[in-house]
C-alpha positions as CSV (number, residue, x, y, z in Angstrom):
1,M,40.6,-41.2,-11.2
2,E,38.4,-42.0,-14.2
3,T,36.9,-39.2,-16.3
4,R,33.8,-39.5,-18.2
5,K,32.6,-37.5,-21.2
6,V,29.3,-35.8,-20.7
7,N,27.2,-35.2,-23.8
8,S,25.3,-31.9,-24.2
9,T,21.8,-33.4,-23.5
10,E,23.1,-34.9,-20.3
11,S,24.8,-31.6,-19.4
12,K,21.6,-29.6,-20.0
13,K,19.6,-32.0,-17.9
14,N,22.0,-31.7,-15.0
15,F,22.0,-27.9,-15.3
16,M,18.2,-27.7,-15.2
17,E,17.9,-30.0,-12.2
18,C,20.5,-28.0,-10.3
19,G,19.5,-24.5,-11.4
20,F,20.0,-21.8,-14.0
21,S,21.0,-18.2,-14.2
22,V,18.5,-15.4,-14.6
23,Q,19.5,-12.0,-15.8
24,T,17.8,-9.1,-14.0
25,K,18.0,-5.3,-14.4
26,H,17.7,-4.7,-10.6
27,F,19.7,-7.6,-9.1
28,G,22.2,-8.6,-11.8
29,T,22.5,-12.3,-12.5
30,I,20.8,-14.5,-9.9
31,S,20.4,-18.3,-9.6
32,A,17.1,-20.0,-9.7
33,R,15.8,-23.5,-9.8
34,P,13.1,-24.9,-12.2
35,D,10.8,-25.5,-9.2
36,Q,10.8,-21.7,-8.4
37,I,9.3,-20.7,-11.7
38,I,5.7,-19.4,-11.6
39,T,3.8,-19.7,-14.9
40,V,1.4,-17.0,-15.8
41,T,-0.4,-18.7,-18.7
42,Q,-2.1,-15.5,-20.0
43,G,0.7,-13.2,-19.0
44,I,0.5,-10.0,-17.0
45,L,-1.7,-7.2,-18.2
46,G,0.2,-5.3,-20.9
47,F,2.8,-8.1,-21.1
48,P,0.9,-11.1,-22.6
49,D,4.0,-12.7,-24.2
50,F,5.9,-13.2,-20.9
51,H,4.8,-16.2,-18.9
52,R,7.7,-17.3,-16.6
53,Y,8.5,-15.5,-13.4
54,I,10.2,-16.0,-10.1
55,L,9.7,-14.3,-6.7
56,I,12.6,-12.4,-5.2
57,E,12.6,-11.1,-1.7
58,H,13.0,-7.3,-1.6
59,K,14.7,-7.1,1.8
60,H,14.6,-9.5,4.7
61,E,11.2,-9.3,6.5
62,S,9.9,-6.7,4.0
63,P,6.3,-7.2,2.9
64,F,7.4,-6.4,-0.7
65,L,8.5,-8.9,-3.3
66,W,9.8,-8.7,-6.8
67,F,7.9,-10.6,-9.5
68,Q,10.8,-11.0,-11.9
69,C,10.3,-12.2,-15.5
70,V,12.7,-15.0,-16.3
71,D,12.8,-14.2,-20.0
72,N,13.1,-10.4,-19.9
73,P,15.7,-8.9,-17.6
74,A,14.0,-5.5,-17.6
75,L,10.5,-6.8,-16.7
76,A,9.9,-7.0,-12.9
77,F,7.0,-5.9,-10.7
78,V,7.0,-4.9,-7.1
79,I,4.2,-6.9,-5.4
80,I,2.7,-7.1,-2.0
81,D,-0.1,-9.0,-0.2
82,P,-2.9,-6.4,-0.1
83,R,-3.9,-7.6,3.4
84,C,-0.7,-6.0,4.7
85,F,-2.3,-2.6,4.3
86,M,-6.0,-3.5,3.8
87,P,-6.9,-6.4,6.1
88,D,-10.4,-6.7,4.7
89,Y,-9.4,-7.0,1.1
90,Q,-11.4,-9.6,-0.8
91,I,-11.4,-10.5,-4.5
92,G,-15.0,-11.9,-4.5
93,K,-16.1,-14.9,-6.6
94,L,-13.4,-16.6,-8.5
95,N,-15.5,-17.9,-11.4
96,G,-13.4,-20.9,-12.4
97,C,-10.0,-19.6,-11.3
98,L,-9.6,-22.4,-8.8
99,R,-9.9,-25.0,-11.5
100,E,-7.7,-22.9,-14.0
101,L,-5.0,-22.6,-11.4
102,E,-5.4,-26.3,-10.3
103,A,-6.2,-25.2,-6.8
104,E,-8.2,-27.3,-4.4
105,S,-9.3,-24.3,-2.3
106,M,-8.4,-20.7,-1.6
107,D,-5.9,-22.0,0.9
108,D,-3.7,-23.0,-2.0
109,L,-3.6,-19.4,-3.3
110,Q,-1.6,-16.4,-2.4
111,I,-2.9,-13.0,-3.4
112,F,-0.7,-10.2,-4.4
113,V,-1.2,-6.8,-6.0
114,V,1.2,-4.8,-8.2
115,V,2.7,-1.7,-6.5
116,T,3.7,1.5,-8.4
117,I,6.4,3.6,-6.7
118,P,6.9,7.0,-8.2
119,R,10.6,7.9,-8.7
120,G,11.8,9.8,-5.7
121,R,8.5,9.7,-3.9
122,P,8.1,6.3,-2.2
123,Q,5.6,7.8,0.2
124,D,3.2,8.1,-2.8
125,M,3.2,4.4,-3.7
126,T,0.0,2.9,-4.8
127,A,-1.4,-0.6,-5.3
128,N,-3.6,-1.9,-8.1
129,L,-6.4,-3.5,-6.1
130,L,-8.4,-4.1,-9.3
131,G,-5.7,-6.4,-10.8
132,P,-4.8,-8.9,-8.2
133,L,-2.3,-11.7,-9.0
134,L,-3.3,-15.1,-7.7
135,I,-0.5,-17.7,-7.3
136,N,-1.1,-21.3,-6.5
137,T,1.7,-22.1,-4.1
138,K,1.5,-25.9,-4.9
139,T,1.4,-25.9,-8.7
140,R,3.3,-22.6,-9.3
141,R,0.6,-21.5,-11.7
142,A,-0.7,-17.9,-11.6
143,K,-3.2,-15.6,-13.1
144,Q,-3.9,-11.9,-12.9
145,L,-7.5,-11.0,-12.5
146,V,-9.4,-7.9,-13.5
147,L,-12.0,-7.0,-10.9
148,D,-15.1,-4.9,-11.4
149,N,-15.6,-3.4,-8.0
150,P,-16.3,0.3,-7.7
151,R,-15.1,0.3,-4.0
152,L,-11.6,-0.6,-5.2
153,S,-9.0,1.4,-7.0
154,H,-6.1,0.7,-9.4
155,R,-4.2,3.5,-7.5
156,H,-4.9,2.8,-3.9
157,R,-2.5,4.7,-1.6
158,I,-0.5,2.2,0.5
159,I,0.8,4.9,3.0
160,K,-2.0,7.1,4.3
161,Q,-1.2,10.8,4.6
């Protein structure tokens, strides 16, 4: 059997094509592929310096996902499609977001909102309906919007009492 020396550039290229490891606070080390990375060009509100994320399933068939930062193990957000608990949720006019996210239409976009779960009180979880996250499922580009809608709240209760 013939062996071949692999230089470091070739090794890095093969590694990136096949996948890479992501350190996470909640899940330990996980594997990801470059085509799973979602780029948030302007960052998430409060975290403008972090741009690369991946989606992690919370539990099989759960509506919740984790939006895990690739470059910061401690930075992860629980997100959900707001239409799971508010079927008539709408973000309104996009004002250039389709072009910015390289989307042909709204059909290319998934809408999520960030969930806050108080420690020990999951029944009190809330969703930020004023800061939806739009993800273009084709280009893997994303943007968090800031809506000005007095009918929506940044602390909308997900579970009604």
